N, C-alpha and C positions, 0 to 999 in steps of 0.2 A: 505493499499500500504505499509505505515512504517512497519507493522508487518511482512509482506512478504520478506520484504528487510533485516531485521533483522535476521528472521529464516534463508534466504539463507547466510548470512555473517557467522552466527553460524555454519551452514554445511561446508561451505568452509573452515572455520578455521579449523574444526575438521578433515576434509578432508587432510588438509595440515599437520596435526600432532599436533597441538597446544592442549595442556591439557585442559580437560574438562572445570575443576574448573577455571582456567584461563580466558578462553574464556566466561564463563557465568557472570563473574564478569567484564570484559573488555568491552562488549557491552553496557552495563547499564552505566557505568563509562563515556564513550565517547559521548554515547546520551545525558546525562547531562550536559556534557562541551560544547556540539554543543548547545543544545536547552536551556539550563538553566531551565528545566522543574522542578527540585526539588533541593533544598540544598544536597550538596554532602554528609552529614553527613546520609542521608538517606541510602546511602549504606552499611556502618557497623551496621546501626541499623537493616535493613533488614535481613543482614547475622545473625546477633545474635537472632534475633527471629526465623529464620529459624532451628536454632539448640538448642534454648531453650526448651526443651521437656525432659523428664526423661526417657520414654521409648527408646529414642536414646542412652543412655548411656549403654545399653544392645550390642551393637554392638561390642566394643573393648573385652568383655568377649567370644562373639561367635568365632572372630577372634583367641584370644587366645586359646580357646579349640583345635581348628583346629590346630595351630602351635604345640601345647603341644602334641597332638596326633602324628603327623608327627614325632616330635623329639623322641618320645618313642616308636617308631614302631609299635604303634597300628594299624595303616594304613595296616602294613605288614600281621597282624594276621588277620584281615578283608578281605584282598586278598586271602588268604591262605582258610578262612572260604567260600568264595564266591566259589573258584575253587571245593572244596568239595559238595557243594550244587548243582552245576552244572554238575558234573561227566564227562560222555564222550557224552555228547550232542555235536553235529556238532559246530563247531565254538566255542568251549568253553571258550576261552580266551576272544572273543568277549563279551560273554553272562557275563562272570566273572567282565568285564569291567563296565556293567552295574550296576550289583548287587552292586559291590564296591561303585558306586557312591550313590546308595540308602542308604547304610549304612551310607556313609561318610555325606550324605545331613543331616542326623538325627542328627550332631554331629558340624556342621560348618555354614551351611547357606550361604556359598558363592559360586558362579558360578565359579569364576576366582580360588580361592583356591581348587577347586574340580577338575578341569581341571589340574592345576599344579601338585598337590599331585598324583591324579590316573595317570595322564599323564606319569610323571617320572618314575612311577613304572611298569606300563603295556605297554606303548608304545614301548620301547625298546624290550620287551620281545615278543610283537605281532610280531613285525618287524623280530626277530631273528626266530620266528616260521612260518614265510612265509606269514604272512600278507602283503599285500601291504602298504606302509607307509601312502597314503594317506587316506585309508580305516580305519586304526589304530587310526590316527588322527582325523577323521570324527566321529567316534563313542565316542571317548574319549571328544569331544568337545560337541556333542549333548548331550551324556548323563549326563554332567554336569550341563543341565537346570534343572535337578532333585534337584540339592542342593540349588536352589532357590525356590522350589515348596515345597517339603516335609520340616516340619518345624524342625529345628526355619530357619527362612529365613530372612536375613537382610533386602532385598527388602519390605518384608510384613510388617515389623517393621515401615520402612520409611513412606509406602503408608498409614498405620493405622495410624500413627501419623499425616500426613498431612490429612488426610480424617476424622479423629475423629472416627475411627472403632476400635472395641475390638480386641486387638492382639491375645487373645485366641482364638476368632472365626475364625481368619483367619488362626492360626495355625491348628485348628481343621479342617477345610475347606480344606486346601492343602494336607491332607494326601491322600485321595482318588485319586485325580488327579496326585499328584506325582507317586503313585503306577500304576495308569494306564499309565502315559507315560514310566515307567520302562518296564511293561508288552509289551507295544507296540513296543518300542526299541527292546527286547528281540525277538519279533516274527519275525520283519524285519531282524534282524540278523540272525536267523534260515533259513530264505529263501534264502538270499545271501550266506550263509555259503553253503547251500546245492548245490546251483547253480554253486558255485566256488570251491567246495571240499575243503573248509578250513578244518583244524586240528581240532582233538578232543583229548581230553585228553588220554592219555596211561592207566591211573588208573581208572577201574571201580567205580561206585557209591558205596559208602560202608555207612551203618548207623553207625558203629561204629568209623571209620575215622571223619565221621561228626560231633558224639557226641564229641570225643577228640578235635576237632578244635573249637567247640561251646565253649566247656569249656576253652580253652586256650584265647577265645575272650570276655567271659563272663562280665569281668570287662569292657571292650571296650563298650559292647553291653548296658551295664548300663549306660552308659552317655544319649543316646538320650532318653530311658526310663524315667530317672529323669527329663530331661529337658522337653519333651513335656508333661508327665504326671503332672506334678507340674504346670504347665501353664494352659493345657486343664481343669484339675480337680479343679482350683482356690487354690491350695495348696501355690503357691508363684507367684509373679508378674514375668515379663519377665526379668526384670533386675535382681532379686534374683535369678531367674532359671540360668541365664546365669553366674552368679557369682559362684553359686554350682556347674555348669557342669566343669567349668575350675578349681575349687578346686579338683573336683573329678578326673580330667585329669591329673593334677598335682600329686596327690597323687598316682595315679595308676601308673604313668611314674617312679615316685621316689622310691616308696617303695612297689610296687606289682610287676610289670614287672622288675623294676630296671634297665631301658636301656635309662634313659635318666640322663644325669648329671647336676649338678650346671651351668656349662658353656653352655649346651643346652638350659637350661631352661631360662638363661641369653637372649641367641639368640632367644629363643620362644617370650619373652616379646618384645624386642626390634621389631621384624617383625611384631608381631601383632598390636603393637601400631603405628608403621609407616603406615601400611596397613589401620587402623582405621582411621589415618588422612586423608588420601587420600579420604576415604568416606566422613567424615566430612566437607573437604574443599568442595565436589562437594555439599552437602546439604546446607552448608551456602551461597554459590554463588548461589545458586537456587533461594535464597530470593529475591534479588535486580532484577535478570532477571525475575522471576515471576511477580513482583511488574511491572515491564516496561510492560510485555507482557499485564496485566489488564488494566494499564491506558491507553494504546494504543486501548483497545477494542478487543485484539484478542482473548482473552479467551472466551468472550461473542459470537464473530464471528463463534468460533469454536463449541461452545454449541449450538448454532442457526442453524448453517450448519447440524450438526448429529442430531438433534432432528426433522429436515425437512423430514426424511425417516422414522419417527416412524408411520406413516400412514402404512408401509407395514413392518411387522416384520422380513420377509426374507431380503427384502433390507436393512433395518436398520443393521442387522447381518452383511452382505455381505460388506457395507461400513466401519462398524467399525473394522472387522478384517483386511480389506485391510488398512486402514488407519494406523491400529496398526503395520501390517506388513512393510508397507512402511517407517514408521517413524523408526522403528526398524532398518532397513537396512542403514539408515543415519545417526542415532544419537545414542549415548551410552546409554544403558538400565537404568543405573542410574539416567541419566539425563531425560530420558523421564518418568521414573516412578515420581520423584519428581516434574517436571515441568508440565507435561502433564496429569499423571496418575489422580489426584484428579479431574480434570476436565471431563474426560472420566467416573470416576467412578459416579460422579453427573449426567452426561447425561443418563447413564444406570439407574440408580435409579429414574430418571424423566420419563424413557421409561417403568418402571413397573418391573425392575429386583431388587431382594433384595441387599442391599450394600455389603454384605460378598460374593456373588455371582460375582456382578460387580468388586470389588477389585480383586476376584482371577483370573478372566479373563483378566484383565489388566496387572497382575503380570505375568501370564504364558506368555501372547501374548510377552510383552516387554523382557521377559527372552528368549524366542525363539530367537527375535531378537538380543540378545547377541552372538548367534552363527551364525547369518546371514551375509554374506558379505555384503558390503565391509569394515564395521567397527567396527563388532562384536569382542569382545575382546578376549572370548573365543576361538574363530575360529583362530586368530593370533596365540595365546597361544600355542595351540594343533599342529598347522602347524609348529610353531619353535621347538617345542619338538620333532616331527618326522623328521624334517628337510626336508620337502618336499614343493613342489611349491603350492601357496595358490589356484591356480585356480583348480588343482587336487583334494585339498581337499573339495574345494566349489562342484565339479561335485559328488564326493562320498558321500555327505551330502544328496544331492538332495531327496532322498526316505525318507530319516528321517524327512526332512522340510515340505515335502508335508504331511505327516502322522501327524506331530505335528499340523500343521495347519489346517487339517481336524479336529484333535482332540479339536482344541479350538472351532470349530465350535459346535462340541458335547456338551462341557461344558456350553457354551451359550445356546443351545437349552434344555439341560435336566439339569435343576437346582439341581435335585437329588443328583447328583455328588458331587457338592460343599456344597449343603445345609445339608445332611443327618447328617453327624458328628456335626457341630454346634447346628444344632436342638437337637440331641441326648444328648448333654452335656449341653443344657440349656442356650447358648449364643443366641439364636433367638427363638421366640415363634412360 
């Protein structure tokens, strides 16, 4: 009963607009003050333990890489490359939106950064081209989920650290699901574009123009190749790879494209570390909150409840996906992955799933929640950029969300999609 009351308070406070990190700390502090269940020194101790992990130091480097890319107009080159790849396909700007998110995902790893960067570039252009504002916001928000699935992924790093799973294995396993999501969104785009007679580019597809655009973007495309390749092939750890790619992004912006000034560089560093601090506050705050849930038996109760459905694999999958869906609708995805993610991974492992597949299912599920009303941060960000009522964005997102949750079922039912590359690269036997 206490656990349900505390979770209800958490959800209500988040609905009222309280910062997630502040809320996660406030609840255990108030509980200890009322019950005297533990010395207050436990709060900072648990907070420190939650962030006392070397892999987490990769997060600021990934944030910095994304900021430097934006400051160096690298994203503009990726938009141009995506348009050249799409050609005169119906709904070409919507398709380019998804492709840019796939490219951007390989360099940043943040859903919010993807939404803000790609949205600021393409949403105004899509509206000018005649797309409904709600549709432009919807596809921008939904495609941003790829930013947390195709490596590098900040959420994968966080969950791998909490669950003792190889970051390289998760990075390798996220490639195929990320590409599948991108192709699925593009297929839905095509159907909607044909039905609504959306625009198509006036310039036909040209191999020469594509080659020129690819050449102009070659240094930008080097970033995900170096990052993912170095981690997956064991050349460097995730922290070293993050530092290396941030250095490459800085070098490319300053000396190759020469589109970034030292003033831009300063601003990129400030924004990157401010955004990183927000993530670390949530991670740290999850420490005492997770302790509280464990001490009250909520974690064990959740595990027992879910394992009670393992007698029927189909029922287990249905309950698991519905639970992830409902939790994603009312809580921030970062908090979900940090607080509940390890428990769900452990439950799936006990139900017979590989830990890498389980972790990827949890990450994908909660990242879909990041665009699901009413608290999806990407949902709000895209709506604000498009300057459109959120209920209209929610309606426009429905076909995409249905397809994404169906894909989540497929990822659970067919382990080869998540396990093929980790097995191929020797992360799992």
